[in-house]
C-alpha positions in Angstrom: -0.2 0.1 0.1 1.4 3.3 -0.9 2.4 6.3 2.0 -0.7 8.0 0.1 -3.6 5.6 0.5 -1.8 4.4 4.0 -2.5 7.8 5.4 -5.7 8.3 3.3 -6.8 5.1 5.1 -5.9 6.0 8.7 -7.6 9.6 8.4 -10.8 7.5 7.1 -11.1 6.3 10.1 -10.2 8.4 12.4 -11.3 11.2 10.8 -15.0 9.2 10.9 -15.4 9.7 14.3 -14.2 12.6 14.8 -16.2 14.4 11.6 -19.2 12.9 13.2 -18.2 14.5 16.6 -17.7 18.2 14.9 -20.6 17.4 12.6 -22.5 16.8 15.8 -22.2 20.8 16.3 -23.4 21.4 13.2 -26.5 19.7 13.2 -27.3 20.7 16.6 -26.8 24.0 14.4 -30.6 23.8 13.6 -31.8 22.3 16.8 -30.4 25.5 18.5 -31.2 28.2 15.9 -35.1 26.6 16.3 -38.3 29.0 16.3 -38.9 28.2 20.1 -35.4 26.6 21.1 -33.0 29.4 21.0 -32.9 33.1 19.6 -29.4 34.4 19.1 -29.3 36.0 22.6 -28.9 32.7 23.7 -27.3 31.2 21.5 -24.8 33.4 21.9 -23.8 31.9 25.4 -23.3 28.8 24.4 -21.0 30.4 21.5 -19.1 32.7 24.0 -18.8 30.0 26.4 -17.4 27.1 24.2 -14.8 29.9 23.0 -13.5 29.7 27.1 -13.8 26.1 26.4 -11.5 25.5 23.7 -8.5 28.3 25.4 -8.9 26.5 28.3 -8.4 22.8 26.7 -4.8 23.7 25.5 -3.8 25.0 28.8 -4.5 21.8 30.7 -3.7 19.6 27.7 0.0 21.3 28.0 0.7 19.8 24.3 1.1 16.6 25.8 -0.4 15.0 22.9 1.8 16.2 20.4 5.0 15.2 22.6 3.3 12.0 23.3 3.8 10.8 19.7 7.0 12.1 19.8 8.4 10.6 22.6 6.6 7.3 21.3 8.8 6.8 18.4 12.3 8.0 20.4 15.0 4.7 20.4 15.4 4.8 24.2 11.3 4.3 24.4 10.8 1.9 21.5 13.8 -0.3 22.6 12.5 -0.2 25.8 10.0 -3.4 26.6 8.7 -1.2 29.5 9.2 2.7 27.7 5.4 3.1 26.3 3.6 1.3 28.8 5.7 4.4 31.4 5.5 6.9 29.0 1.6 6.5 28.8 1.5 6.6 32.5 3.7 9.8 32.9 1.7 11.6 30.5 -1.4 10.4 31.8 -1.6 11.3 35.3 0.5 14.2 34.2 -1.8 15.5 32.9 -4.6 14.5 35.3 -3.8 16.0 39.0 -3.5 19.4 37.2 -7.1 19.3 35.9 -8.3 17.6 39.0 -7.1 21.2 40.2 -8.5 23.2 37.8 -12.0 21.2 38.6 -11.9 21.6 42.5 -11.0 25.3 42.3 -13.7 26.3 39.4 -15.7 24.2 40.7 -15.2 26.4 44.3 -15.4 29.7 42.3 -17.7 29.6 39.8 -20.2 32.1 41.1 -16.7 34.7 40.9 -16.0 33.3 37.7 -19.0 33.7 36.0 -19.9 37.6 37.3 -15.9 38.2 35.6 -17.2 36.7 31.9 -20.2 38.7 32.2 -22.5 35.9 32.4 -23.4 36.2 35.9 -26.4 34.6 35.5 -25.4 31.5 33.8 -23.7 30.2 37.3 -25.0 26.7 36.9 -23.7 26.8 33.1 -20.6 28.0 34.0 -19.6 25.0 36.6 -20.6 22.7 34.4 -18.3 23.6 31.5 -15.4 23.5 34.1 -16.2 20.3 34.8 -16.3 19.6 31.0 -13.0 20.9 30.3 -11.5 19.0 33.7 -12.5 15.8 32.0 -11.8 16.2 28.2 -8.0 17.0 29.0 -8.0 14.2 31.5 -9.4 12.0 29.0 -6.9 13.2 26.1 -3.9 10.7 26.5 -5.7 7.7 26.9 -7.3 8.2 23.2 -3.8 9.7 22.3 -2.9 6.6 22.7 -4.8 5.0 20.3 -4.3 6.6 17.7 -0.3 5.9 18.5 -1.3 1.9 18.6 -3.1 2.2 15.4 -6.4 0.8 17.4 -8.8 3.4 14.8 -11.7 1.8 15.4 -11.7 1.6 18.8 -10.9 5.1 18.5 -14.3 5.8 16.9 -16.4 3.6 19.1 -15.6 5.8 21.9 -15.9 9.0 20.1 -19.5 7.2 18.4 -20.3 6.3 21.7 -20.2 9.7 23.1 -21.8 11.2 20.5 -24.5 9.5 20.5 -25.3 10.0 24.0 -25.0 14.2 23.4 -27.6 13.5 20.0 -30.4 11.3 21.8 -30.5 13.8 24.9 -29.6 17.3 23.0 -33.1 15.5 20.6 -35.0 14.7 23.8 -34.6 17.5 26.0 -34.1 20.6 23.3 -36.3 19.1 20.9 -38.7 17.4 22.2 -39.4 19.0 25.8 -37.9 22.4 25.2 -39.5 22.9 22.3 -42.7 22.0 23.1 -42.9 23.7 26.2 -42.1 27.1 24.6 -44.8 26.0 22.3 -47.5 26.2 24.9 -47.5 22.0 24.6 -46.6 20.3 27.9 -47.4 16.2 29.0 -46.7 14.2 32.4 -43.5 13.2 31.0 -42.0 16.5 30.1 -43.2 17.7 33.7 -41.4 15.5 35.6 -38.2 15.8 33.4 -37.7 19.3 31.9 -36.8 22.5 34.4 -37.5 25.4 31.9 -36.0 27.8 34.1 -32.4 25.8 33.1 -32.5 26.8 29.8 -29.2 26.8 27.5 -27.7 24.9 30.2 -29.4 22.2 29.3 -26.6 21.9 26.4 -23.9 22.1 29.0 -25.9 18.9 31.1 -26.3 16.8 28.0 -22.6 17.7 27.0 -21.1 16.7 30.7 -23.0 14.0 30.7 -21.8 12.4 27.2 -18.0 13.7 28.2 -18.4 11.9 31.6 -19.6 8.8 29.3 -16.3 8.2 27.1 -13.8 8.9 30.7 -15.8 5.5 31.9 -15.0 3.4 29.0 -11.6 4.6 28.7 -11.2 3.5 32.8 -10.1 0.1 32.6 -7.1 0.9 30.1 -6.0 3.9 32.8 -2.5 3.2 33.9 -0.8 2.4 37.4 0.2 5.7 39.0 3.4 3.7 40.1 4.7 3.5 36.6 5.1 7.0 36.3 8.6 8.8 35.4 9.6 12.1 37.3 12.0 12.8 34.9 10.1 11.6 32.1 8.0 13.8 32.7 10.1 16.8 32.8 11.4 16.1 29.6 7.9 16.2 28.3 6.9 19.1 29.9 9.9 21.0 28.0 9.2 19.1 24.9 5.6 20.3 25.6 5.3 23.8 27.1 5.9 25.5 23.2 3.6 23.3 21.8 1.1 24.6 24.6 2.0 28.1 23.6 1.4 27.6 20.1 -1.8 25.4 21.1 -2.8 29.0 23.0 -1.9 31.0 20.1 -3.8 29.7 17.7 -6.8 28.9 19.8 -6.5 33.2 20.3 -6.5 32.9 16.7 -9.1 30.6 16.4 -11.8 31.4 19.5 -10.8 34.9 20.7 -13.1 37.1 18.2 -16.1 35.3 19.9 -15.2 35.9 23.4 -14.0 39.7 22.7 -17.3 40.5 20.5 -18.9 40.5 24.1 -16.2 43.0 25.1 -16.2 45.4 22.0 -19.7 45.3 21.1 -22.6 47.2 22.9 -23.6 45.5 25.8 -27.7 45.0 24.5 -26.7 43.7 21.2 -23.5 41.4 22.2 -24.8 37.8 22.9 -27.2 38.1 20.0 -24.3 39.0 17.2 -22.5 36.3 18.6 -25.0 34.1 18.4 -25.5 35.1 14.5 -21.4 34.6 14.1 -21.7 31.7 15.9 -24.0 30.0 13.9 -23.4 31.1 10.7 -19.3 30.4 11.3 -20.7 26.4 11.5 -21.9 26.9 7.4 -18.0 26.6 7.1 -17.8 23.0 8.6 -17.4 21.4 5.9 -13.7 22.5 6.0 -13.0 22.4 9.2 -14.3 19.0 9.6 -11.9 18.0 6.7 -9.2 19.4 8.3 -9.7 17.8 12.0 -9.9 14.1 9.8 -6.7 15.1 8.3 -4.9 16.3 11.2 -5.7 13.2 13.5 -4.1 10.7 10.5 -1.4 12.9 9.2 0.4 13.7 12.5 1.3 10.8 13.4 1.9 9.9 9.9 4.2 12.4 9.2 6.4 11.5 12.3 6.2 7.6 10.9 7.1 8.1 7.6 10.1 11.1 8.0 12.7 9.5 7.6 11.6 7.6 4.8 12.7 8.1 1.0 11.4 11.1 -0.4 9.7 12.1 2.4 9.5 15.2 1.4 7.7 14.7 -1.9 5.2 12.8 -0.5 4.5 15.9 2.3 4.7 18.5 -1.0 2.2 15.9 -3.0 -0.3 15.7 0.4 -0.5 19.5 0.1 -1.8 20.2 -3.9 -5.1 16.9 -2.5 -5.3 18.9 0.8 -5.6 22.2 -0.6 -8.3 21.3 -3.9 -10.0 18.8 -1.3 -10.9 22.3 1.4 -11.3 24.3 -2.2 -13.9 21.8 -3.9 -15.9 22.0 -0.4 -15.8 25.7 -0.2 -17.4 25.9 -3.9 -20.4 23.0 -2.6 -21.0 25.2 0.1 -20.9 28.7 -1.7 -22.4 27.7 -4.7 -25.2 26.2 -2.5 -25.4 28.8 0.2 -28.9 29.2 -0.7 -29.6 25.8 0.5 -26.8 25.8 2.8 -28.5 28.3 5.2 -31.6 27.2 6.4 -29.5 24.8 8.7 -30.1 28.0 10.1 -34.2 27.9 10.5 -34.8 30.7 12.1 -33.9 33.7 9.3 -33.1 36.6 12.4 -29.7 34.4 11.9 -29.2 34.9 8.4 -28.1 38.1 8.2 -25.0 37.4 9.0 -24.2 35.3 6.4 -21.5 37.1 4.6 -18.9 35.8 6.7 -19.6 32.6 5.3 -16.7 32.9 2.4 -14.1 34.5 4.4 -14.8 31.9 7.1 -14.0 29.5 4.5 -11.0 30.9 2.7 -9.6 31.4 6.3 -9.6 27.9 7.5 -8.2 26.5 4.0 -5.1 28.6 4.7 -5.3 27.4 8.6 -5.0 24.0 6.6 -2.4 24.8 4.7 -0.4 25.7 7.9 -1.0 22.8 10.0 0.6 20.9 6.7 3.3 22.8 6.9 3.8 22.5 10.5 5.4 19.4 10.0 8.9 20.4 9.3 9.6 22.1 13.1 8.1 19.2 14.5 10.4 16.6 12.8 13.3 18.8 13.5 12.6 19.1 16.8 12.1 23.0 16.8 8.6 23.4 18.8 9.6 27.3 19.4 8.9 27.5 15.8 5.9 26.7 16.0 5.2 29.4 19.0 6.4 32.3 17.2 4.5 31.9 14.3 0.8 31.7 16.6 2.3 34.2 19.0 3.1 36.3 15.7 -0.4 35.5 14.5 -1.9 35.6 18.0 -0.3 39.2 17.7 -2.0 40.4 14.3 -5.8 38.6 15.8 -5.8 41.0 18.8 -4.5 43.6 17.0 -6.7 43.7 14.1 -10.0 42.7 16.4 -9.3 45.8 18.8 -9.3 47.9 15.5 -12.1 46.5 13.2 -14.9 44.9 15.8 -16.5 48.3 16.7 -16.9 49.5 13.2 -17.6 46.2 11.1 -18.6 44.2 13.9 -19.0 40.6 13.3 -17.4 41.1 9.5 -14.4 42.9 11.3 -13.7 39.7 13.4 -14.5 37.0 10.3 -11.5 39.5 7.7 -9.0 39.0 10.7 -9.6 35.4 11.2 -8.6 35.3 7.3 -5.4 37.6 7.6 -3.8 36.3 10.7 -4.2 32.5 9.4 -2.6 33.3 5.5 0.0 35.5 7.6 0.7 32.3 9.4 1.0 30.4 6.3 2.9 32.7 4.2 5.3 32.6 7.2 6.0 29.3 8.0 6.5 28.6 4.4 9.8 31.0 4.1 11.0 29.6 7.4 10.4 25.9 6.4 11.7 26.2 3.3 15.4 27.5 4.7 15.2 25.1 7.6 13.5 22.0 6.1 12.9 21.9 2.4 9.7 20.6 1.0 9.2 20.9 -2.5 5.9 22.4 -2.6 4.2 23.4 -5.3 3.0 26.4 -4.7 1.8 27.6 -7.9 -0.7 24.8 -8.4 -1.6 25.6 -5.1 -2.4 29.3 -5.1 -4.2 28.0 -8.7 -7.1 25.6 -6.6 -7.7 28.3 -4.3 -7.7 31.5 -6.7 -9.4 29.3 -8.9 -12.2 28.4 -6.8 -12.8 31.7 -6.2 -13.2 32.7 -9.7 -15.4 29.8 -10.3 -17.9 30.7 -7.2 -18.0 34.6 -8.3 -18.1 33.3 -12.3 -20.8 31.3 -11.3 -22.7 34.3 -8.9 -22.4 36.9 -11.8 -24.6 34.9 -14.4 -27.8 35.2 -11.7 -29.3 32.2 -13.0 -32.3 30.6 -11.4 -34.5 28.1 -10.5 -33.1 24.3 -11.8 -30.8 25.7 -14.3 -29.1 28.0 -11.7 -28.3 24.5 -9.6 -28.1 22.5 -13.1 -24.9 25.5 -14.1 -23.3 24.8 -10.0 -23.3 21.3 -10.3 -21.5 21.2 -13.4 -19.0 23.9 -11.8 -18.4 22.0 -8.9 -17.8 18.8 -11.2 -15.4 20.7 -13.7 -13.3 21.9 -10.8 -13.2 18.7 -9.6 -12.2 17.0 -12.7 -9.3 19.7 -13.7 -7.8 18.7 -10.3 -8.6 14.8 -10.9 -6.5 14.8 -13.5 -4.0 17.3 -12.4 -3.3 15.2 -9.7 -4.0 12.0 -10.8 -0.6 11.3 -12.1 1.2 12.0 -8.4 -1.7 9.7 -6.3 -0.1 6.2 -7.8 3.2 6.1 -5.6 
C-alpha cells in the first residue's frame, strides 16, 4: 500500500468519529437556532462560553498529545520493553492532577468566574463547563494512545458512543421537551423531567454527561500511577511547553473573536451578535471537519514516515490534494449557500451569512499552515510553532480591537482570514530555509484562486431555478475533474 493510501485510510477511520463529533455541532445548529428553542441572544451565550472551553483545554492538555507521539517514536522508548507503559502512565497522570485541581477550583469559585465573564445569570452553566473541560483534559492521552497504537476502530467507537449520547439527550431535552414547552404544549413526561429555568444550561448538562461516558469507557485502560516517571515527565513538559504556547496562541486566533465580541460590542446587542456570528461560522464546517480528520491521521503519519525515502516529495503531494479537497468543499457550500443557510432555520440569523466565504478561505489557509507545521515538529523545534502562532495571535488581537468596533462580527471574520494567511506565509518562508519541502506553490494558489473565480463567475450569471442548480453542479464537477486530471499521476506512489 502506498504512503498516500495509508494516510488516506487512517484519515478516513480516525476522521469518521472526529467528523461525526464535529458534525454533531453542525447538526445541532438547526436545533439550537430553530424557532421556540434559542434566539440569537441565547445562542450567543453557548457560543461565547464554548470559546473559553477551547482556550482552557489547550492549557490543561499542555501540548501533551503531540509530545506523546514524539516520545513514543524515540529509540529509548521503542527499545525499552516497558517504555510504552511508562510513557503512557507519565503522560496520563501528568495531565490528571492539574485537571483535577482546575475542576476543584472552578467548582469552588464558579459564582465569581461567572460574574467575571459577564454571565452572572448562568452560573450553573459555567460550573458544568469547568467539569467538561477538566474531563476532556483527563481523557486526552488515553485517546491519543489509541491513535499511536494504530487502533482506530476502538477510537472511533468511543467517540461515536459519546456522540450518540449527546445526540440522544439533545433531541429529547431540546427538540422534544424545550420546543414543546415553549410552544405552549406539555405532558406528564415533560412536567416530570424538564426544568424550563435551566434554559441554555441544558446544552452544558448534555455535554457533561456525554463527556463523562467517554471517561467511564476509558477507565479500564487507565495506567498505574506507580509506572509514572518524574524525570520523563519533566522532559515531556519541557517539550510540550512551547507546543502549549503555540496551541494557546492558535486558539486565540481561532476562538478569541467570539470571546472579545462580548466586550467590544454594545452590551444590549453583544449576545445576539455573537449568536448570529457563531451560527453562521458553523456553515464553514465542511472544511473544518476535513482539516480535523486530516490532522488526526496526518500527525502520527508524518512522524512515522519522516525518515523514508522521498518523504519530502510525499508531503508536498499531500499538500496539493489537501488544498484541492478544501476548495472543492468551498465551492459546494458557496454555490449552494441558498440551501445550506436553512440549516439555520430562524431567518433572524441569516443576516450574518456574509462571513461564510471569508471564514472558509481562512480555514483553508489554516489547513495549509497545519500541513507545513511538519517541518518544525520533525526537527524538534517546537518553539518555531510557538513563535509563528504568537505572531498570529498578535495580528488577531490588534485587528480585532481595530475592526470590531466599526465592522462588528465582519471585522472578526476578516481578522481570521488575514491572520491565517499570514501564518501560512511565514511558516512556508521559514520552513524552506530549514527543512525544504518542494511544495508546488503555484498549483496550490491555482486551486485556491480558481475555486474563488468559479464561485464569482457563477454568481455573476444570476441564473435561477433548476437551470441555476444545473450550472452550479456543473461548475463543481468541472473543478473536481480539473483537479483529478492534474493530480491523478501523483496519487500512485
